DSSP file (Angstrom, degrees, kcal/mol; ACC not computed):
  #  RESIDUE AA STRUCTURE BP1 BP2  ACC     N-H-->O    O-->H-N    N-H-->O    O-->H-N    TCO  KAPPA ALPHA  PHI   PSI    X-CA   Y-CA   Z-CA
    1    1 A M              0   0    0      0, 0.0    18,-1.5     0, 0.0     2,-0.4   0.000 360.0 360.0 360.0 127.1   13.9    0.4   -5.0
    2    2 A L  E     -AB  18 123A   0    121,-3.2   121,-2.7    16,-0.2     2,-0.5  -0.748 360.0-153.5 -90.1 138.8   10.8    2.5   -5.1
    3    3 A H  E     -AB  17 122A   0     14,-3.0    14,-2.3    -2,-0.4     2,-0.5  -0.966   6.9-160.6-114.2 127.8   10.8    5.9   -3.4
    4    4 A I  E     +AB  16 121A   0    117,-3.0   117,-2.6    -2,-0.5    12,-0.2  -0.935  12.8 175.9-115.0 122.6    7.5    7.3   -2.2
    5    5 A V  E     -A   15   0A   0     10,-2.4    10,-2.9    -2,-0.5   115,-0.1  -0.991  31.6-117.8-131.4 128.7    7.2   11.0   -1.5
    6    6 A P  E     -A   14   0A   0      0, 0.0     8,-0.3     0, 0.0     6,-0.1  -0.325  19.2-133.0 -60.6 146.4    4.0   12.9   -0.5
    7    7 A T  S    S+     0   0    0      6,-2.6     2,-0.3     1,-0.1     7,-0.1   0.786  90.6  12.1 -73.3 -26.3    2.9   15.5   -3.0
    8    8 A N  S >  S-     0   0    0      5,-0.4     3,-0.9     3,-0.1    -1,-0.1  -0.942  85.2-106.4-141.9 162.7    2.5   18.1   -0.2
    9    9 A W  T 3  S+     0   0    0     -2,-0.3   110,-0.1     1,-0.2    -2,-0.0   0.768 122.2  35.4 -64.6 -23.9    3.6   18.2    3.4
   10   10 A Y  T 3  S+     0   0    0     -4,-0.0    -1,-0.2    -3,-0.0     2,-0.2   0.397  99.7 105.9-105.8   0.2   -0.1   17.6    4.5
   11   11 A S    <   -     0   0    0     -3,-0.9    -3,-0.1     2,-0.1     0, 0.0  -0.485  56.0-156.6 -90.1 150.2   -1.2   15.3    1.7
   12   12 A W  S    S+     0   0    0     16,-0.2     2,-0.4    -2,-0.2    16,-0.2   0.103  70.8 101.3-103.9  17.7   -1.8   11.5    1.7
   13   13 A D        -     0   0    0     14,-0.2    -6,-2.6    -5,-0.1    -5,-0.4  -0.821  58.8-161.9 -98.7 144.8   -1.2   11.5   -2.1
   14   14 A F  E     -AC   6  26A   0     12,-3.0    12,-2.7    -2,-0.4     2,-0.4  -0.937  20.9-142.0-133.8 147.6    2.2   10.3   -3.2
   15   15 A S  E     -AC   5  25A   0    -10,-2.9   -10,-2.4    -2,-0.3     2,-0.5  -0.881  24.2-152.4-100.5 141.0    4.6   10.3   -6.2
   16   16 A V  E     -AC   4  24A   0      8,-3.1     7,-2.8    -2,-0.4     8,-1.6  -0.961  14.2-179.5-120.9 129.6    6.5    7.1   -6.8
   17   17 A T  E     -AC   3  22A   0    -14,-2.3   -14,-3.0    -2,-0.5     2,-0.7  -0.914  26.9-139.7-122.5 153.3    9.9    6.9   -8.4
   18   18 A D  E >  S-AC   2  21A   0      3,-3.0     3,-1.9    -2,-0.3     2,-0.7  -0.920  83.0 -49.4-110.4 101.5   12.1    3.9   -9.2
   19   19 A E  T 3  S-     0   0    0    -18,-1.5   -16,-0.1    -2,-0.7    -2,-0.1  -0.626 126.1 -23.4  60.0-109.2   15.5    5.4   -8.4
   20   20 A S  T 3  S+     0   0    0     -2,-0.7     2,-0.5    -3,-0.1    -1,-0.3   0.438 117.6  98.1-108.8   0.9   15.2    8.7  -10.3
   21   21 A R  E <  S-C   18   0A   0     -3,-1.9    -3,-3.0     1,-0.0     2,-0.2  -0.793  74.5-126.1 -95.1 122.5   12.6    7.6  -12.9
   22   22 A A  E     +C   17   0A   0     -2,-0.5    -5,-0.3    -5,-0.2     3,-0.1  -0.458  33.6 170.3 -64.5 131.3    9.0    8.6  -12.2
   23   23 A V  E     -     0   0A   0     -7,-2.8    17,-0.6     1,-0.4     2,-0.3   0.604  50.6 -55.5-118.6 -19.9    6.7    5.5  -12.4
   24   24 A G  E     -CD  16  39A   0     -8,-1.6    -8,-3.1    15,-0.2    -1,-0.4  -0.994  45.0 -91.2 168.3-173.7    3.4    6.7  -11.0
   25   25 A D  E     -CD  15  38A   0     13,-1.9    13,-2.6    -2,-0.3     2,-0.5  -0.961  16.7-149.9-133.3 148.8    1.2    8.3   -8.4
   26   26 A V  E     -CD  14  37A   0    -12,-2.7   -12,-3.0    -2,-0.3     2,-0.5  -0.986  12.8-165.5-118.9 122.4   -0.8    7.0   -5.5
   27   27 A T  E     - D   0  36A   0      9,-3.1     9,-1.7    -2,-0.5     2,-0.6  -0.946   1.5-163.7-111.2 124.2   -4.0    8.9   -4.5
   28   28 A V  E     - D   0  35A   0     -2,-0.5     7,-0.2   -16,-0.2   -16,-0.2  -0.934  22.0-128.6-108.4 117.7   -5.5    8.1   -1.1
   29   29 A S        -     0   0    0      5,-2.9     5,-0.2    -2,-0.6     3,-0.0  -0.315   1.9-144.3 -65.6 144.5   -9.1    9.3   -0.9
   30   30 A N  S    S+     0   0    0      1,-0.1     2,-0.6     3,-0.1    -1,-0.1   0.600  90.7  68.1 -78.2 -12.2  -10.1   11.5    2.1
   31   31 A W  S    S-     0   0    0      3,-0.1    -1,-0.1     1,-0.0     3,-0.1  -0.929 114.3 -38.1-115.5 109.9  -13.4    9.7    2.0
   32   32 A R  S    S-     0   0    0     -2,-0.6     2,-1.2     1,-0.1    -1,-0.0  -0.020  94.9 -52.1  65.9-175.7  -13.4    6.1    2.9
   33   33 A E  S    S+     0   0    0     18,-0.1    15,-1.3    15,-0.1     2,-0.3  -0.710  98.0 101.6 -99.3  83.7  -10.7    3.6    2.0
   34   34 A K  E     + E   0  47A   0     -2,-1.2    -5,-2.9    13,-0.2     2,-0.3  -0.922  31.2 138.3-150.7 173.7  -10.4    4.1   -1.7
   35   35 A G  E     -DE  28  46A   0     11,-2.5    11,-1.9    -2,-0.3     2,-0.3  -0.967  39.2 -92.2 173.9-159.7   -8.2    5.8   -4.2
   36   36 A A  E     -DE  27  45A   0     -9,-1.7    -9,-3.1    -2,-0.3     2,-0.4  -0.994  14.8-150.3-147.0 149.3   -6.4    5.6   -7.5
   37   37 A L  E     -DE  26  44A   0      7,-2.5     7,-3.2    -2,-0.3     2,-0.5  -0.981  11.6-159.9-118.7 133.0   -3.1    4.4   -8.8
   38   38 A T  E     +DE  25  43A   0    -13,-2.6   -13,-1.9    -2,-0.4     2,-0.5  -0.967  12.5 175.1-116.4 122.6   -1.6    6.0  -12.0
   39   39 A V  E >   -DE  24  42A   0      3,-2.8     3,-2.1    -2,-0.5     2,-0.3  -0.965  67.8 -47.6-125.8 110.8    1.1    4.1  -13.8
   40   40 A G  T 3  S-     0   0    0    -17,-0.6   -17,-0.0    -2,-0.5   -18,-0.0  -0.498 123.1 -23.2  62.6-126.1    2.1    5.8  -17.1
   41   41 A D  T 3  S+     0   0    0     -2,-0.3     2,-0.4    -3,-0.1    -1,-0.3   0.341 120.0  96.3 -95.4   5.1   -1.2    6.7  -18.9
   42   42 A T  E <   -E   39   0A   0     -3,-2.1    -3,-2.8    18,-0.0     2,-0.5  -0.823  56.7-158.1-106.1 133.5   -3.2    4.0  -17.1
   43   43 A T  E     -E   38   0A   0     -2,-0.4     2,-0.4    -5,-0.2    -5,-0.2  -0.922   7.0-164.6-110.5 133.8   -5.3    4.6  -14.0
   44   44 A Y  E     -E   37   0A   0     -7,-3.2    -7,-2.5    -2,-0.5     2,-0.4  -0.898  15.9-130.0-114.5 143.2   -6.3    1.8  -11.6
   45   45 A S  E     -EF  36  59A   0     14,-2.6    14,-2.8    -2,-0.4     2,-0.4  -0.741  20.6-172.1 -91.3 140.9   -9.0    1.9   -9.0
   46   46 A V  E     +EF  35  58A   0    -11,-1.9   -11,-2.5    -2,-0.4     2,-0.3  -1.000  22.3 137.7-130.9 133.4   -8.3    0.8   -5.4
   47   47 A Y  E     -EF  34  57A   0     10,-1.6    10,-3.4    -2,-0.4     2,-0.4  -0.987  50.8-104.6-164.6 165.7  -11.0    0.5   -2.9
   48   48 A R  E     - F   0  56A   0    -15,-1.3     8,-0.2    -2,-0.3     7,-0.1  -0.878  28.7-134.5-100.7 136.0  -12.5   -1.5    0.0
   49   49 A E  S    S+     0   0    0      6,-2.9     5,-0.2    -2,-0.4    -1,-0.1   0.886  87.2  25.5 -58.6 -42.7  -15.6   -3.5   -1.0
   50   50 A G  S    S-     0   0    0      3,-1.3    -2,-0.0     5,-0.2     0, 0.0  -0.805  83.8-112.8-121.1 163.3  -17.5   -2.5    2.2
   51   51 A P  S    S+     0   0    0      0, 0.0   -18,-0.1     0, 0.0     3,-0.1   0.839 113.7   9.8 -65.6 -32.6  -17.4    0.5    4.5
   52   52 A M  S    S+     0   0    0      1,-0.2     2,-0.3    -3,-0.0    -3,-0.0   0.462 133.9  19.4-124.3  -6.6  -16.1   -1.5    7.5
   53   53 A S  S    S+     0   0    0      2,-0.1    -3,-1.3    -5,-0.0    -1,-0.2  -0.928  74.6  78.3-153.3 174.8  -15.3   -4.9    6.0
   54   54 A G  S    S-     0   0    0     -2,-0.3    16,-0.3    -5,-0.2     2,-0.1  -0.344  75.5 -46.8 106.5 171.4  -14.6   -6.7    2.9
   55   55 A A        -     0   0    0     -2,-0.1    -6,-2.9    14,-0.1     2,-0.5  -0.368  46.4-122.3 -77.2 154.4  -11.6   -7.2    0.6
   56   56 A F  E     -FG  48  68A   0     12,-3.4    12,-2.6    -8,-0.2     2,-0.4  -0.854  36.9-153.0 -93.2 133.1   -9.4   -4.4   -0.7
   57   57 A I  E     -FG  47  67A   0    -10,-3.4   -10,-1.6    -2,-0.5     2,-0.5  -0.888  22.9-161.0-120.6 138.5   -9.4   -4.4   -4.5
   58   58 A L  E     +FG  46  66A   0      8,-2.7     7,-2.8    -2,-0.4     8,-1.3  -0.985  32.8 174.4-109.4 120.3   -7.0   -3.4   -7.3
   59   59 A E  E     +FG  45  64A   0    -14,-2.8   -14,-2.6    -2,-0.5     2,-0.3  -0.961  22.6 178.6-135.5 144.7   -9.1   -3.0  -10.4
   60   60 A H  E >  S- G   0  63A   0      3,-2.3     3,-1.6    -2,-0.4   -16,-0.1  -0.971  78.0  -7.2-143.6 131.3   -8.7   -1.9  -14.0
   61   61 A A  T 3  S-     0   0    0     -2,-0.3     3,-0.1     1,-0.3    -1,-0.1   0.887 128.6 -57.0  51.6  44.7  -11.3   -1.9  -16.7
   62   62 A R  T 3  S+     0   0    0      1,-0.2     2,-0.5     0, 0.0    -1,-0.3   0.656 114.2 118.7  63.5  18.8  -13.7   -3.8  -14.4
   63   63 A S  E <   -G   60   0A   0     -3,-1.6    -3,-2.3     0, 0.0     2,-0.5  -0.966  64.6-130.7-116.9 128.4  -11.2   -6.6  -14.0
   64   64 A V  E     +G   59   0A   0     -2,-0.5    -5,-0.2    -5,-0.2     3,-0.1  -0.664  25.6 176.6 -79.3 120.6   -9.7   -7.4  -10.5
   65   65 A L  E     -     0   0A   0     -7,-2.8    18,-0.5    -2,-0.5     2,-0.3   0.784  67.6  -8.5 -92.2 -33.3   -6.0   -7.6  -10.8
   66   66 A A  E     -G   58   0A   0     -8,-1.3    -8,-2.7    16,-0.1    -1,-0.4  -0.982  59.5-162.7-157.4 157.8   -5.3   -8.2   -7.1
   67   67 A Q  E     -GH  57  81A   0     14,-1.9    14,-3.5    -2,-0.3     2,-0.4  -0.989   4.1-157.5-144.9 155.5   -7.1   -8.2   -3.8
   68   68 A A  E     -GH  56  80A   0    -12,-2.6   -12,-3.4    -2,-0.3     2,-0.4  -0.979   5.6-166.4-133.6 145.0   -6.2   -8.1   -0.1
   69   69 A E  E     - H   0  79A   0     10,-2.2    10,-3.2    -2,-0.4   -14,-0.1  -0.957  22.2-130.3-129.3 149.1   -8.0   -9.2    3.0
   70   70 A K        -     0   0    0     -2,-0.4     8,-0.2   -16,-0.3   -16,-0.1  -0.889  15.9-160.7 -95.3 113.0   -7.4   -8.5    6.6
   71   71 A P  S    S+     0   0    0      0, 0.0     2,-0.3     0, 0.0    -1,-0.1   0.740  76.8  25.4 -68.3 -20.3   -7.5  -12.0    8.3
   72   72 A S    >   -     0   0    0      5,-0.3     3,-0.8     3,-0.2     5,-0.1  -0.997  64.5-141.5-145.6 138.6   -8.1  -10.3   11.7
   73   73 A F  T 3  S+     0   0    0     -2,-0.3    -1,-0.1     1,-0.2    -3,-0.0   0.815 105.8  53.5 -61.9 -31.4   -9.7   -7.1   12.8
   74   74 A F  T 3  S+     0   0    0     -3,-0.1     2,-0.3     2,-0.0    -1,-0.2   0.531 101.7  66.6 -87.7  -7.6   -7.0   -6.8   15.6
   75   75 A R  S <  S-     0   0    0     -3,-0.8    -3,-0.2     2,-0.1    15,-0.0  -0.779  71.6-138.1-114.1 159.6   -4.0   -7.2   13.4
   76   76 A R        +     0   0    0     -2,-0.3     2,-0.1    15,-0.1    -3,-0.1   0.188  63.3 123.1 -99.3  16.0   -2.5   -5.0   10.7
   77   77 A D        -     0   0    0     -5,-0.1     2,-0.4    13,-0.1    -5,-0.3  -0.419  43.6-160.8 -76.6 151.7   -1.7   -7.8    8.3
   78   78 A F  E     - I   0  89A   0     11,-2.2    11,-3.0    -8,-0.2     2,-0.6  -0.998   9.7-148.6-127.9 135.9   -3.1   -8.1    4.8
   79   79 A V  E     -HI  69  88A   0    -10,-3.2   -10,-2.2    -2,-0.4     2,-0.4  -0.938  21.7-157.5-102.3 118.5   -3.2  -11.3    2.8
   80   80 A I  E     -HI  68  87A   0      7,-3.2     7,-2.6    -2,-0.6     2,-0.5  -0.828   6.9-161.5-104.6 131.2   -2.7  -10.3   -0.9
   81   81 A H  E     +HI  67  86A   0    -14,-3.5   -14,-1.9    -2,-0.4     2,-0.3  -0.953  21.0 156.2-113.2 125.5   -3.9  -12.5   -3.7
   82   82 A H  E >   - I   0  85A   0      3,-2.0     3,-2.3    -2,-0.5   -16,-0.1  -0.942  66.8 -16.4-151.0 127.4   -2.5  -12.0   -7.2
   83   83 A A  T 3  S-     0   0    0    -18,-0.5     3,-0.1    -2,-0.3   -17,-0.1   0.847 126.6 -50.3  50.1  44.1   -2.2  -14.4  -10.2
   84   84 A G  T 3  S+     0   0    0      1,-0.3    -1,-0.3     0, 0.0     2,-0.3   0.507 117.1 111.5  77.4   3.3   -2.8  -17.5   -8.0
   85   85 A R  E <   -I   82   0A   0     -3,-2.3    -3,-2.0     2,-0.0     2,-0.4  -0.739  54.9-146.7-108.2 158.4   -0.1  -16.5   -5.5
   86   86 A E  E     +I   81   0A   0     -2,-0.3    18,-0.4    -5,-0.2     2,-0.3  -0.993  16.9 177.2-129.3 129.3   -0.6  -15.4   -1.9
   87   87 A Y  E     -I   80   0A   0     -7,-2.6    -7,-3.2    -2,-0.4     2,-0.5  -0.894  19.8-139.4-124.4 155.1    1.6  -12.8   -0.1
   88   88 A T  E     -IJ  79 102A   0     14,-2.4    14,-3.1    -2,-0.3     2,-0.7  -0.978   4.9-158.9-118.4 127.4    1.3  -11.4    3.4
   89   89 A L  E     +IJ  78 101A   0    -11,-3.0   -11,-2.2    -2,-0.5     2,-0.4  -0.928  27.5 174.3-102.3 114.9    1.9   -7.8    4.1
   90   90 A R  E     - J   0 100A   0     10,-2.8    10,-3.4    -2,-0.7     2,-0.2  -0.951  37.7-111.6-130.6 139.6    2.8   -7.6    7.8
   91   91 A R  E     - J   0  99A   0     -2,-0.4     8,-0.3     8,-0.3     3,-0.1  -0.516  27.6-136.2 -65.9 132.9    3.9   -4.9   10.2
   92   92 A E  S    S-     0   0    0      6,-3.2     2,-0.3    -2,-0.2    -1,-0.1   0.908  77.6 -20.2 -62.0 -43.8    7.4   -5.7   11.2
   93   93 A S    >   -     0   0    0      5,-0.4     3,-0.9     3,-0.4    -1,-0.2  -0.973  63.1-108.8-157.4 163.0    6.8   -4.8   14.9
   94   94 A W  T 3  S+     0   0    0     -2,-0.3    -2,-0.1     1,-0.2    -1,-0.0   0.670 116.6  57.0 -71.8 -13.7    4.2   -2.8   16.9
   95   95 A L  T 3  S+     0   0    0      2,-0.0     2,-0.3    -3,-0.0    -1,-0.2   0.664 105.7  52.4 -88.2 -17.8    6.9   -0.2   17.6
   96   96 A R    <   -     0   0    0     -3,-0.9    -3,-0.4     2,-0.1    -4,-0.0  -0.827  68.8-138.6-122.3 156.8    7.8    0.5   14.0
   97   97 A R        +     0   0    0     -2,-0.3     2,-0.1    -5,-0.1    -1,-0.1   0.489  65.6 120.5 -89.0  -4.3    5.9    1.6   10.9
   98   98 A T        -     0   0    0     14,-0.1    -6,-3.2    -7,-0.1    -5,-0.4  -0.366  47.6-158.5 -64.0 135.8    7.9   -0.7    8.6
   99   99 A F  E     -JK  91 111A   0     12,-2.8    12,-2.6    -8,-0.3     2,-0.4  -0.913   1.5-153.7-112.3 144.4    5.9   -3.4    6.8
  100  100 A V  E     -JK  90 110A   0    -10,-3.4   -10,-2.8    -2,-0.4     2,-0.5  -0.895   9.5-137.7-114.8 149.0    7.4   -6.6    5.4
  101  101 A L  E     -JK  89 109A   0      8,-2.5     7,-3.1    -2,-0.4     8,-1.3  -0.926  23.0-164.4-106.5 125.7    6.1   -8.6    2.4
  102  102 A L  E     -JK  88 107A   0    -14,-3.1   -14,-2.4    -2,-0.5     2,-0.6  -0.893  21.0-161.0-114.7 139.8    6.2  -12.4    2.9
  103  103 A D  E >  S- K   0 106A   0      3,-3.0     3,-1.6    -2,-0.4     2,-0.5  -0.927  83.8 -44.7-111.2  99.2    5.9  -15.2    0.4
  104  104 A G  T 3  S-     0   0    0     -2,-0.6   -16,-0.1   -18,-0.4    -2,-0.0  -0.683 123.6 -29.1  70.9-123.7    4.9  -18.0    2.8
  105  105 A S  T 3  S+     0   0    0     -2,-0.5     2,-0.5    -3,-0.1    -1,-0.2   0.400 119.6  99.2-101.8   0.9    7.4  -17.5    5.7
  106  106 A R  E <  S-K  103   0A   0     -3,-1.6    -3,-3.0     2,-0.0     2,-0.4  -0.776  73.5-128.8 -95.9 126.7   10.1  -16.0    3.5
  107  107 A Q  E     +K  102   0A   0     -2,-0.5    -5,-0.3    -5,-0.2     3,-0.1  -0.588  32.8 168.0 -72.4 126.7   10.5  -12.2    3.5
  108  108 A V  E     -     0   0A   0     -7,-3.1     2,-0.3    -2,-0.4    -6,-0.2   0.419  60.4  -6.5-118.6  -4.1   10.6  -11.0   -0.1
  109  109 A G  E     -K  101   0A   0     -8,-1.3    -8,-2.5    16,-0.1     2,-0.3  -0.986  53.9-150.9-173.1 176.9   10.3   -7.2    0.4
  110  110 A F  E     -KL 100 124A   0     14,-2.1    14,-2.3    -2,-0.3     2,-0.4  -0.979   8.4-151.4-156.4 162.7    9.6   -4.3    2.7
  111  111 A L  E     +KL  99 123A   0    -12,-2.6   -12,-2.8    -2,-0.3    12,-0.2  -0.961  28.2 170.3-140.0 123.3    8.2   -0.8    2.8
  112  112 A S  E     - L   0 122A   0     10,-2.7    10,-2.5    -2,-0.4   -14,-0.1  -0.987  35.5-111.0-140.1 141.7    9.7    1.6    5.4
  113  113 A P  E     - L   0 121A   0      0, 0.0     8,-0.3     0, 0.0     6,-0.1  -0.381  27.5-127.7 -66.0 151.1    9.5    5.3    6.3
  114  114 A K  S    S-     0   0    0      6,-2.7     2,-0.3     1,-0.1     7,-0.1   0.764  88.3  -4.0 -73.8 -23.6   12.8    7.2    5.6
  115  115 A S  S >  S-     0   0    0      5,-0.5     3,-1.0     3,-0.2    -1,-0.1  -0.946  81.6 -94.8-155.6 175.1   12.7    8.5    9.2
  116  116 A A  T 3  S+     0   0    0     -2,-0.3    -2,-0.0     1,-0.2    -1,-0.0   0.776 118.0  41.9 -67.1 -27.7   10.4    8.4   12.3
  117  117 A F  T 3  S+     0   0    0     -4,-0.0     2,-0.3    -3,-0.0    -1,-0.2  -0.058 101.7  78.0-115.8  33.2    8.6   11.7   11.5
  118  118 A T    <   -     0   0    0     -3,-1.0    -3,-0.2     2,-0.1     0, 0.0  -0.941  61.8-145.1-137.8 158.8    8.0   11.5    7.8
  119  119 A R  S    S+     0   0    0     -2,-0.3     2,-0.2    -6,-0.1    -1,-0.1   0.387  70.1 112.9 -99.5  -0.9    5.7    9.9    5.3
  120  120 A K        +     0   0    0   -115,-0.1    -6,-2.7  -114,-0.0    -5,-0.5  -0.504  49.7 175.2 -65.8 141.1    8.5    9.6    2.8
  121  121 A A  E     -BL   4 113A   0   -117,-2.6  -117,-3.0    -8,-0.3     2,-0.4  -0.936  30.6-140.5-146.6 165.8    9.3    6.0    2.3
  122  122 A A  E     -BL   3 112A   0    -10,-2.5   -10,-2.7    -2,-0.3     2,-0.4  -0.981  17.9-164.6-128.2 143.4   11.3    3.4    0.4
  123  123 A A  E     -BL   2 111A   0   -121,-2.7  -121,-3.2    -2,-0.4     2,-0.6  -0.994  13.5-168.4-133.3 132.3   10.0    0.1   -0.8
  124  124 A S  E     + L   0 110A   0    -14,-2.3   -14,-2.1    -2,-0.4    -2,-0.0  -0.945  27.6 163.4-115.5 106.0   11.9   -2.9   -2.0
  125  125 A L        -     0   0    0     -2,-0.6   -16,-0.1   -16,-0.2     9,-0.1  -0.904  46.8 -81.5-125.6 151.7    9.3   -5.2   -3.6
  126  126 A P    >   -     0   0    0      0, 0.0     3,-1.4     0, 0.0     8,-0.1  -0.228  29.1-143.7 -57.4 132.2    9.7   -8.2   -6.0
  127  127 A H  T 3  S+     0   0    0      1,-0.3     4,-0.1     7,-0.0     7,-0.1   0.650  96.5  71.0 -71.8 -14.8   10.2   -7.2   -9.6
  128  128 A D  T 3  S+     0   0    0      2,-0.1    -1,-0.3     3,-0.0     3,-0.0   0.630  83.1  84.7 -77.4 -10.1    8.2  -10.2  -10.7
  129  129 A L  S <  S-     0   0    0     -3,-1.4     5,-0.1     1,-0.1    -4,-0.1  -0.778  95.9-109.6 -83.4 132.5    5.1   -8.4   -9.3
  130  130 A P    >>  -     0   0    0      0, 0.0     4,-2.1     0, 0.0     3,-0.8  -0.268  28.0-111.0 -59.2 150.2    3.7   -6.0  -11.9
  131  131 A L  H 3> S+     0   0    0      1,-0.3     4,-2.6     2,-0.2     5,-0.2   0.867 116.8  56.1 -54.3 -42.4    4.2   -2.4  -11.0
  132  132 A P  H 3> S+     0   0    0      0, 0.0     4,-1.6     0, 0.0    -1,-0.3   0.878 108.5  48.7 -59.8 -34.3    0.4   -1.8  -10.4
  133  133 A V  H <> S+     0   0    0     -3,-0.8     4,-1.9     2,-0.2    -2,-0.2   0.899 110.3  50.4 -70.6 -40.4    0.5   -4.6   -7.8
  134  134 A R  H  X S+     0   0    0     -4,-2.1     4,-1.7     1,-0.2    -1,-0.2   0.902 111.3  48.7 -62.2 -39.7    3.6   -3.1   -6.1
  135  135 A M  H  X S+     0   0    0     -4,-2.6     4,-2.5     2,-0.2    -1,-0.2   0.815 105.7  57.8 -71.3 -28.6    1.8    0.2   -6.0
  136  136 A F  H  X S+     0   0    0     -4,-1.6     4,-2.6     2,-0.2    -1,-0.2   0.893 105.5  50.8 -61.6 -41.5   -1.3   -1.5   -4.5
  137  137 A I  H  X S+     0   0    0     -4,-1.9     4,-2.0     2,-0.2    -2,-0.2   0.891 108.9  51.0 -63.8 -40.0    1.0   -2.7   -1.7
  138  138 A V  H  X S+     0   0    0     -4,-1.7     4,-2.6     2,-0.2    -2,-0.2   0.940 110.0  50.0 -60.3 -47.2    2.2    0.9   -1.3
  139  139 A W  H  X S+     0   0    0     -4,-2.5     4,-2.5     1,-0.2     5,-0.2   0.913 108.6  51.8 -59.7 -44.7   -1.4    2.1   -1.1
  140  140 A L  H  X S+     0   0    0     -4,-2.6     4,-1.5     1,-0.2    -1,-0.2   0.902 111.6  47.6 -58.4 -41.3   -2.3   -0.6    1.5
  141  141 A T  H  X S+     0   0    0     -4,-2.0     4,-2.5     1,-0.2    -2,-0.2   0.917 110.5  51.5 -66.2 -43.3    0.7    0.6    3.6
  142  142 A M  H  X S+     0   0    0     -4,-2.6     4,-2.4     1,-0.2    -2,-0.2   0.880 108.4  50.1 -64.7 -38.2   -0.3    4.2    3.3
  143  143 A I  H  X S+     0   0    0     -4,-2.5     4,-2.1     2,-0.2    -1,-0.2   0.848 110.3  51.9 -69.9 -29.5   -3.9    3.6    4.4
  144  144 A S  H  X S+     0   0    0     -4,-1.5     4,-2.3    -5,-0.2    -2,-0.2   0.923 110.4  47.7 -66.6 -44.5   -2.5    1.7    7.4
  145  145 A W  H  X S+     0   0    0     -4,-2.5     4,-2.4     1,-0.2    -2,-0.2   0.897 111.3  51.1 -62.8 -39.4   -0.3    4.6    8.3
  146  146 A R  H  X S+     0   0    0     -4,-2.4     4,-2.6     2,-0.2    -1,-0.2   0.897 108.5  51.6 -66.7 -39.0   -3.2    7.0    7.9
  147  147 A R  H  X S+     0   0    0     -4,-2.1     4,-2.6     2,-0.2    -2,-0.2   0.938 110.6  49.0 -58.7 -46.8   -5.3    4.9   10.2
  148  148 A D  H  X S+     0   0    0     -4,-2.3     4,-2.2     1,-0.2    -2,-0.2   0.914 111.7  48.4 -60.5 -43.7   -2.5    4.9   12.8
  149  149 A Q  H  X S+     0   0    0     -4,-2.4     4,-2.2     1,-0.2    -1,-0.2   0.903 111.9  49.4 -64.4 -41.2   -2.2    8.7   12.5
  150  150 A S  H  X S+     0   0    0     -4,-2.6     4,-1.0     1,-0.2    -2,-0.2   0.900 110.8  50.1 -64.5 -40.3   -5.9    9.2   12.9
  151  151 A A  H  < S+     0   0    0     -4,-2.6    -1,-0.2     1,-0.2     3,-0.2   0.885 112.9  46.7 -65.1 -38.5   -6.0    7.0   15.9
  152  152 A C  H >< S+     0   0    0     -4,-2.2     3,-1.1     1,-0.2    -2,-0.2   0.854 108.3  54.7 -72.6 -34.7   -3.2    8.9   17.6
  153  153 A S  H 3< S+     0   0    0     -4,-2.2    -1,-0.2     1,-0.2    -2,-0.2   0.717 105.4  53.6 -74.1 -18.6   -4.6   12.3   16.8
  154  154 A S  T 3<        0   0    0     -4,-1.0    -1,-0.2    -3,-0.2    -2,-0.2   0.445 360.0 360.0 -92.8   0.6   -7.9   11.4   18.5
  155  155 A C    <         0   0    0     -3,-1.1    -1,-0.2    -4,-0.2    -2,-0.1   0.467 360.0 360.0 -78.4 360.0   -6.1   10.4   21.8
């Protein structure tokens, strides 16, 4: 189980632990949909290809490790491609912030806030996915939550 904790109460940057062992950091840029993932001594770039459209990319040393696409502007789903496999990251319901990870129609993981009013979260994601890909899924979820918060604050 991954535990995701904001680095500050107002920050969209997160520390990630696997039970009690630190495994990395997720940095969400304040400018556009980009950031960085740090796993051990290695930093991975995460970004959206275009400002309003295009795939979300996980990259290291100019090599794409995974990418995600939004099949519809109106839905919060992401279709993630990694190593010839396809996963869907889908919001569990419009009432909750929980996201589920699907392999076909079978749920293989989830990412959920620890309570209704926090950005602390827990994620259970398949261990056969490399840690940088699991952290990419965390980043996708965090940018979705930030979009939702921005939309609510402008109401």
